[in-house]
C-alpha positions as CSV (number, residue, x, y, z in Angstrom):
1,M,0.1,0.0,0.0
2,A,3.1,2.4,-0.2
3,A,2.5,5.5,-2.3
4,S,5.1,6.4,-4.8
5,A,5.6,9.9,-5.1
6,T,6.6,11.4,-8.6
7,D,6.4,15.2,-8.0
8,T,6.8,17.8,-5.2
9,H,3.0,17.5,-4.4
10,A,1.8,15.7,-1.3
11,N,0.4,12.3,-2.0
12,Q,-2.0,10.3,0.2
13,V,-3.1,6.7,0.2
14,T,-5.5,5.2,2.1
15,G,-6.2,1.3,2.6
16,V,-9.4,0.2,4.4
17,T,-9.8,-3.6,5.2
18,L,-13.0,-5.2,6.5
19,A,-12.5,-8.8,7.5
20,P,-15.5,-11.1,8.8
21,H,-14.7,-14.3,10.5
22,V,-16.7,-17.5,11.3
23,Y,-15.2,-19.8,14.0
24,S,-16.3,-23.3,14.1
25,G,-15.7,-24.1,17.9
26,K,-17.1,-22.4,21.0
27,R,-14.6,-20.9,23.5
28,G,-16.1,-19.5,26.6
29,S,-18.2,-16.8,25.9
30,E,-16.5,-15.7,22.6
31,P,-19.0,-15.0,19.8
32,S,-18.6,-17.4,16.6
33,F,-18.8,-14.4,14.3
34,Q,-16.4,-11.8,14.7
35,S,-15.3,-8.7,12.2
36,V,-12.0,-6.6,12.4
37,V,-11.7,-3.2,10.5
38,S,-8.4,-1.9,9.9
39,S,-7.1,1.0,7.9
40,Q,-3.6,2.2,6.9
41,V,-3.1,5.9,6.0
42,K,0.0,7.5,4.4
43,W,1.1,10.9,3.1
44,E,4.1,11.8,1.7
45,E,6.1,14.5,-0.2
46,E,8.9,13.3,-2.1
47,K,12.4,13.6,-0.1
48,T,10.6,16.2,2.4
49,W,8.4,14.5,4.8
50,Q,6.2,11.4,5.3
51,L,3.6,10.7,7.9
52,S,1.9,7.3,8.4
53,A,-0.7,5.9,10.8
54,H,-2.4,2.2,11.2
55,F,-5.5,1.5,13.0
56,Q,-7.2,-1.7,14.0
57,G,-10.6,-2.1,15.9
58,E,-13.0,-5.0,16.4
59,T,-16.4,-4.6,15.7
60,L,-18.2,-7.3,17.5
61,G,-17.5,-9.5,20.6
62,R,-16.7,-8.2,24.2
63,R,-13.4,-9.5,24.2
64,D,-10.3,-8.9,21.9
65,A,-11.3,-5.3,21.8
66,S,-8.0,-4.5,19.8
67,V,-8.3,-1.0,19.2
68,D,-4.9,0.3,18.7
69,L,-3.1,3.0,16.9
70,D,-0.1,0.8,16.2
71,R,1.7,3.0,13.7
72,A,1.7,6.7,13.8
73,W,5.1,8.5,12.6
74,L,6.7,11.4,10.8
75,R,9.7,11.0,9.0
76,T,11.5,14.0,8.1
77,G,15.0,13.8,6.6
78,Q,17.1,11.1,8.6
79,V,14.9,11.2,11.7
80,T,11.6,9.5,12.4
81,W,9.4,10.6,15.2
82,G,6.5,9.0,16.8
83,R,5.4,5.3,16.9
84,A,7.5,3.0,14.7
85,H,10.0,0.0,15.3
86,P,13.8,0.4,14.5
87,W,13.8,-2.5,12.1
88,E,11.3,-0.9,9.8
89,V,13.8,2.2,9.6
90,S,16.8,0.1,8.7
91,E,15.0,-2.4,6.4
92,N,15.8,-5.2,8.4
93,P,13.9,-8.1,6.4
94,N,12.5,-9.3,9.7
95,A,10.6,-6.5,10.1
96,T,8.1,-7.6,7.4
97,R,8.6,-11.3,7.2
98,P,5.9,-13.4,8.8
99,W,6.5,-15.5,12.0
100,H,10.5,-15.0,11.6
101,L,12.9,-16.2,14.5
102,L,13.1,-12.9,15.8
103,A,9.0,-12.6,16.4
104,Q,10.1,-14.8,19.5
105,S,10.7,-11.4,21.2
106,Q,7.2,-10.0,20.4
107,P,3.9,-11.5,21.8
108,Q,2.6,-14.1,19.5
109,N,-1.2,-13.7,20.1
110,R,-1.7,-10.5,18.6
111,G,-5.5,-9.9,18.8
112,I,-8.2,-12.1,17.5
113,L,-6.6,-12.7,14.3
114,L,-3.0,-13.9,15.2
115,G,-1.6,-11.2,13.1
116,E,-4.2,-11.4,10.2
117,G,-4.8,-7.8,8.6
118,L,-1.6,-6.7,10.3
119,A,0.7,-7.3,7.4
120,P,2.6,-3.9,6.2
121,T,0.7,-4.2,2.7
122,P,-3.0,-5.0,2.3
123,I,-2.1,-8.5,0.8
124,S,0.5,-10.5,2.4
125,P,2.6,-12.1,-0.4
126,T,3.0,-15.1,2.1
127,S,0.5,-17.6,3.5
128,F,0.9,-16.7,7.1
129,P,0.3,-13.3,8.4
130,A,3.0,-11.7,10.8
131,P,2.9,-11.0,14.4
132,I,3.3,-7.2,14.3
133,L,6.3,-5.5,15.9
134,L,5.6,-3.4,18.8
135,G,6.3,0.3,18.1
136,W,8.4,2.4,19.9
137,I,7.1,6.0,20.8
138,G,10.1,8.3,20.4
139,A,13.0,9.1,17.6
140,H,14.9,7.1,15.3
141,Y,17.8,8.2,13.4
142,W,19.2,6.5,10.3
143,S,22.3,7.9,8.5
144,G,21.0,7.8,5.2
145,P,19.5,5.7,2.1
146,I,21.2,2.5,1.7
147,T,21.9,3.3,-1.8
148,D,24.3,6.0,-0.6
149,S,26.8,3.9,1.2
150,E,27.6,-0.1,1.7
151,F,27.7,0.9,5.5
152,Q,24.6,2.4,7.4
153,W,23.9,2.9,11.2
154,G,21.2,4.2,13.4
155,L,20.2,4.8,16.9
156,S,16.7,4.7,18.5
157,A,15.5,5.9,21.6
158,S,12.0,6.1,23.5
159,P,11.4,7.4,27.0
160,F,8.6,5.3,28.0
161,F,7.1,2.1,27.1
162,V,3.3,1.5,25.7
163,P,2.7,-2.3,25.1
164,S,0.5,-2.9,22.1
165,L,-2.7,-4.6,22.6
166,G,-3.1,-8.5,22.4
167,S,-5.6,-11.1,23.2
168,E,-7.6,-10.5,26.6
169,V,-6.7,-12.7,29.5
170,L,-9.4,-11.8,32.2
171,L,-8.0,-12.5,35.7
172,S,-10.5,-11.2,38.2
173,G,-14.1,-12.1,38.8
174,P,-16.2,-14.7,40.2
175,T,-16.0,-17.2,37.6
176,G,-12.2,-17.3,37.7
177,A,-9.6,-16.5,35.0
178,S,-10.9,-16.6,31.2
179,T,-9.3,-15.8,28.0
180,A,-10.2,-14.6,24.9
181,R,-10.0,-16.8,21.7
182,F,-6.4,-16.5,21.2
183,G,-5.3,-16.0,24.9
184,R,-2.9,-18.5,26.8
185,R,-4.9,-19.9,29.5
186,P,-3.5,-19.4,33.1
187,P,-3.5,-22.7,35.5
188,E,-7.0,-23.2,36.8
189,L,-5.9,-26.0,39.5
190,L,-3.4,-26.1,42.5
191,D,-2.1,-29.5,43.9
192,A,-1.5,-29.0,47.2
193,D,-0.6,-32.3,49.0
194,G,-2.7,-34.1,46.6
195,V,-5.6,-31.9,47.1
196,R,-6.7,-30.0,44.1
197,L,-7.8,-26.4,44.9
198,P,-9.2,-24.0,42.5
199,I,-7.3,-20.8,41.6
200,R,-8.7,-17.6,41.8
201,Y,-6.5,-14.4,40.5
202,E,-6.5,-11.0,41.8
203,L,-4.7,-8.2,39.7
204,D,-2.4,-5.8,41.6
205,R,-2.8,-2.3,39.6
206,S,-1.0,-0.4,42.5
207,N,2.3,0.6,40.5
208,L,1.6,0.2,36.7
209,L,3.2,3.8,36.3
210,E,6.7,2.4,37.1
211,D,6.5,-1.2,36.3
212,V,4.9,-0.5,32.8
213,L,4.9,3.0,31.5
214,L,8.1,4.7,32.5
215,Q,10.8,2.3,30.9
216,P,13.1,3.8,28.4
217,Q,14.1,1.9,25.4
218,L,17.1,2.1,23.5
219,M,18.6,0.2,20.2
220,A,21.8,0.8,18.1
221,Q,21.8,-0.9,14.6
222,A,24.3,-1.3,11.9
223,R,24.0,-2.5,8.3
224,W,26.7,-3.8,6.1
225,K,25.6,-4.3,2.6
226,E,23.2,-7.4,3.5
227,T,24.1,-8.0,7.1
228,W,22.1,-6.4,9.8
229,L,23.3,-6.3,13.6
230,T,21.1,-4.8,16.4
231,L,21.9,-4.4,20.2
232,S,19.0,-3.4,22.4
233,R,17.8,-2.4,26.0
234,A,14.2,-2.7,26.2
235,P,11.4,-4.0,28.5
236,A,10.3,-7.8,27.3
237,P,7.3,-7.1,25.2
238,G,5.3,-9.9,26.8
239,P,4.5,-9.4,30.5
240,T,6.1,-11.5,33.3
241,P,3.7,-11.8,36.3
242,D,5.1,-11.3,39.7
243,T,2.9,-13.6,41.7
244,S,2.3,-13.9,45.5
245,G,-0.4,-16.2,47.0
246,F,-2.6,-17.0,49.9
247,L,-5.3,-19.5,50.9
248,R,-9.0,-18.2,51.2
249,V,-11.4,-20.3,53.3
250,S,-15.1,-19.2,52.9
251,D,-18.6,-21.0,53.4
252,S,-18.2,-22.2,49.8
253,G,-14.9,-24.0,50.5
254,V,-11.1,-23.4,50.4
255,Q,-9.5,-21.6,47.4
256,A,-5.9,-20.6,46.2
257,V,-5.7,-16.9,45.5
258,A,-2.8,-15.5,43.3
259,V,-2.3,-12.1,43.4
260,V,-0.6,-11.0,40.1
261,K,1.3,-7.8,39.3
262,P,2.4,-7.4,35.5
263,R,6.0,-6.6,35.1
264,F,8.0,-6.0,32.0
265,P,11.5,-6.5,32.7
266,Q,14.2,-5.0,30.9
267,L,16.2,-7.1,28.6
268,W,19.5,-6.9,26.7
269,T,19.1,-8.3,23.2
270,S,21.4,-8.9,20.4
271,T,20.3,-10.0,16.8
272,L,22.4,-10.8,13.7
273,T,20.6,-11.5,10.3
274,Q,22.5,-12.3,7.1
275,R,21.0,-12.7,3.6
276,W,23.2,-14.6,1.7
277,N,21.5,-14.6,-1.5
278,P,17.9,-13.6,-2.6
279,S,16.8,-17.3,-1.5
280,L,18.7,-17.8,1.7
281,L,18.5,-15.9,5.1
282,T,19.9,-17.0,8.5
283,S,19.1,-15.2,11.8
284,L,20.6,-15.5,15.4
285,L,19.0,-14.3,18.7
286,A,20.5,-13.9,22.0
287,S,19.0,-11.9,25.3
288,S,20.0,-11.4,28.7
289,D,17.6,-14.0,30.1
290,G,19.6,-16.8,28.8
291,V,17.7,-17.4,25.5
292,S,19.6,-18.2,22.3
293,A,18.1,-19.3,19.0
294,A,18.8,-19.6,15.5
295,E,16.9,-19.7,12.0
296,L,17.4,-21.0,8.5
297,R,14.9,-19.8,5.6
298,L,14.8,-20.7,2.1
299,E,12.3,-18.7,-0.1
300,K,11.8,-18.5,-3.7
301,P,8.7,-16.8,-5.5
302,A,6.6,-20.0,-5.6
303,W,7.5,-21.5,-2.2
304,A,9.3,-21.0,1.1
305,L,10.8,-23.2,3.6
306,S,12.1,-22.3,7.3
307,Y,13.4,-24.0,10.3
308,S,14.0,-22.3,13.8
309,S,14.8,-23.5,17.4
310,K,15.9,-22.3,20.5
311,L,19.7,-23.3,21.5
312,S,19.6,-22.4,25.1
313,G,17.6,-20.9,27.8
314,P,14.3,-21.3,29.5
315,D,11.5,-23.4,27.9
316,A,9.8,-21.4,25.3
317,L,6.9,-23.6,23.3
318,F,7.2,-21.4,20.1
319,L,10.8,-21.9,19.7
320,E,11.0,-25.7,20.1
321,H,11.9,-26.9,16.7
322,L,9.1,-24.6,14.6
323,V,9.0,-25.9,10.9
324,Q,7.2,-23.6,8.2
325,G,6.4,-24.4,4.5
326,E,4.5,-22.3,2.1
327,I,3.2,-22.9,-1.6
328,R,2.2,-19.7,-3.8
329,A,0.8,-19.9,-7.2
330,S,-1.3,-17.9,-9.5
331,F,-3.9,-18.8,-12.3
332,R,-5.2,-16.0,-14.5
333,A,-6.6,-13.4,-12.0
334,F,-6.6,-15.7,-9.1
335,S,-3.5,-15.9,-6.5
336,G,-3.6,-18.7,-4.0
337,S,-1.3,-19.8,-1.0
338,L,-1.2,-23.0,1.2
339,G,0.8,-23.0,4.2
340,A,1.6,-25.1,7.3
341,M,3.6,-24.9,10.7
342,S,4.2,-27.5,13.1
343,H,6.7,-28.0,16.0
344,L,8.8,-31.3,15.9
345,G,7.9,-33.1,18.9
346,Q,4.8,-31.3,19.9
347,G,2.6,-32.8,17.1
348,D,0.8,-29.6,16.7
349,L,-0.3,-28.0,13.2
350,W,-1.6,-24.8,11.9
351,L,-2.8,-25.2,8.4
352,R,-4.0,-22.0,6.4
353,A,-5.1,-21.7,2.6
354,G,-6.3,-18.4,0.9
355,V,-7.3,-17.4,-2.6
356,T,-7.1,-13.7,-3.7
357,H,-8.8,-12.2,-6.6
358,P,-8.8,-8.4,-7.6
359,V,-12.4,-6.7,-8.1
360,S,-10.9,-3.5,-9.5
361,D,-7.5,-1.8,-9.8
362,R,-7.9,-0.7,-6.1
363,G,-9.6,-3.8,-4.4
364,N,-9.2,-7.3,-3.5
365,V,-11.2,-9.8,-2.1
366,R,-9.7,-12.9,-0.2
367,L,-11.3,-16.1,1.0
368,G,-9.5,-18.7,3.2
369,F,-9.4,-20.8,6.2
370,D,-7.5,-21.8,9.3
371,I,-7.2,-25.1,10.9
372,F,-5.7,-25.7,14.3
373,S,-4.7,-29.1,15.9
374,G,-2.3,-30.6,18.6
375,P,-2.5,-32.5,22.0
376,D,-3.1,-30.3,25.1
377,G,0.1,-28.3,26.2
378,S,1.2,-28.0,22.7
379,Y,1.5,-24.5,21.1
380,F,-1.0,-24.7,18.4
381,G,-3.4,-27.1,20.0
382,E,-4.4,-24.9,22.4
383,W,-6.6,-23.2,19.8
384,R,-8.2,-26.5,18.4
385,T,-11.5,-24.6,18.9
386,N,-10.7,-21.8,16.9
387,D,-10.8,-23.4,13.3
388,R,-12.5,-20.6,11.0
389,L,-13.3,-19.3,7.7
390,F,-12.4,-15.7,6.7
391,L,-13.2,-13.2,4.2
392,N,-11.1,-10.1,3.6
393,L,-12.3,-7.1,1.7
394,E,-9.5,-4.7,1.0
395,W,-9.8,-1.3,-0.4
396,Q,-7.1,1.6,-1.4
397,V,-8.2,5.0,-2.0
398,G,-6.1,7.9,-3.0
399,T,-3.5,8.9,-5.5
């Protein structure tokens, strides 16, 4: 959806996407039908300034109310001001590539659509949507266009931290914890000396300003030809609960009460990405929490295959031997894609297929489905009730 400026007049491009979804399985109180509206707007004047914004909102259902202005930035010369991610400024290939290794450092459950509709262009060129990268509200300096020099560098700084919205996990309430369709369920029972007690959660919001918002972020980047190196100190995008607990005795029985305080601990993270040729890409990640991981990806216009896995560190289901495969094809005015993801050893599967057809020179329609399977405790297996049909209607306005 990028605009191409051909003169000194400001150009505007607006894209709107309507995405109804119908789910086959029940999941608590979640509705079987949900719809999301997203819009991406870009204004630019050649070589002078560029303003971009992205909005998403759910139109039906109490949970997953993901109303989020995820992108809003102004680029003037070599500095980008506002909410953007440093990888986008440096043209790091992991900024737009779906479900890459470095998405490990991002929450994987981005709204009800698991990233659908949040790709950087209206129609993602790959089978699977990408989990959107968290934006940094601050300033991003980049030394210049890559065409000017083989070596480029940049610095990004954000004085505070505003996490993007994801799938809702409701902790408090008389019925206990509940989750949205793509939320991760917390434990429901506690085994105390052979006695299984129900767990009730209470959320501690007493120190949200210091624990969440008032946390600076810094990132340094360097690019040499087709090699990208980054070093950052920033809050972990996913919250780490600080939990204490006690037993509550009442007329209805004994309950275990967990008091949860959300925290986003600061992490040092380094990444190295190398594009060896147009078809081969490798990535390495290491962070101060002891996690290190690697990925190998082969990609052609008609297919792609990748393997990624954790090398060391705490357990991380998403990083346990993840294999991805995609096939893309076109026939006349139709373009289609088929993809599958699975964690070797977990026995889970995410299968996605879709067909896209243009309805004009500015609009597209896409029909597809998702199937999730796997045993209890596997990464995709928890979403077995989320099989769905989706219809994306995308329209571009502007010149």
